[in-house]
C-alpha positions in Angstrom: -56.9 20.0 -295.5 -59.9 21.6 -293.7 -58.2 24.3 -291.6 -61.3 24.5 -289.2 -61.0 20.8 -288.4 -58.5 19.7 -285.8 -58.1 16.3 -287.4 -58.1 15.5 -291.2 -58.1 12.0 -292.6 -56.5 11.6 -296.0 -58.0 8.8 -298.0 -57.4 7.2 -301.4 -60.6 6.6 -303.3 -61.1 3.1 -304.7 -64.6 3.4 -306.0 -67.8 5.3 -305.9 -71.1 3.4 -305.9 -74.4 5.0 -306.9 -76.9 3.8 -304.3 -79.8 5.7 -305.8 -80.3 8.2 -303.0 -76.6 8.9 -302.4 -73.1 7.9 -303.5 -71.1 5.5 -301.4 -67.4 6.2 -301.5 -65.1 3.3 -300.8 -61.5 4.1 -300.0 -58.5 3.5 -297.7 -57.0 5.8 -295.0 -53.6 7.0 -296.2 -52.6 9.5 -293.5 -54.1 11.2 -290.4 -53.2 14.8 -289.8 -53.9 16.1 -286.3 -53.3 19.6 -284.9 -50.8 19.5 -282.1 -53.4 20.8 -279.6 -55.4 17.6 -280.1 -52.5 15.1 -279.6 -51.4 13.3 -276.4 -48.3 11.1 -276.4 -48.1 11.3 -280.2 -51.7 10.1 -280.9 -54.9 12.0 -281.5 -56.8 12.4 -278.2 -60.6 11.9 -278.5 -61.2 14.0 -275.3 -59.4 17.0 -277.0 -60.9 16.5 -280.4 -64.5 16.1 -279.2 -65.8 14.5 -282.4 -69.4 14.5 -283.5 -70.5 11.1 -285.0 -73.7 9.7 -286.6 -75.1 6.5 -285.2 -78.6 5.0 -284.6 -80.3 7.9 -286.4 -78.8 10.5 -284.1 -75.7 12.8 -283.8 -73.5 12.1 -280.8 -70.7 13.6 -278.8 -68.6 11.1 -276.8 -71.2 9.2 -274.8 -74.2 11.4 -275.2 -76.7 12.2 -277.9 -76.7 15.8 -279.3 -79.6 15.8 -281.8 -81.9 13.4 -283.7 -80.9 12.9 -287.3 -83.0 14.0 -290.2 -84.9 16.6 -288.1 -82.1 18.6 -286.5 -81.7 21.0 -289.3 -85.4 22.0 -289.5 -85.0 24.6 -286.7 -82.5 26.4 -288.9 -84.8 26.8 -291.9 -85.9 30.3 -292.9 -89.5 31.0 -292.2 
């Protein structure tokens, strides 16, 4: 498990497919492990977890964009 992450999703890998530019991993969720601080009524609470997701060529928090994808890391490059 990744100690820094409040939620870890344990998966069983069925297959990896080489798509040319990347590997696509296909699997099934086996177990979800959530830190007690991120749980409400026995279930992971998205308002406490505050996940970052990728969609529509951008990184998002719940309901708002954070950064554009593919260019966000450029400001962290050494000059």
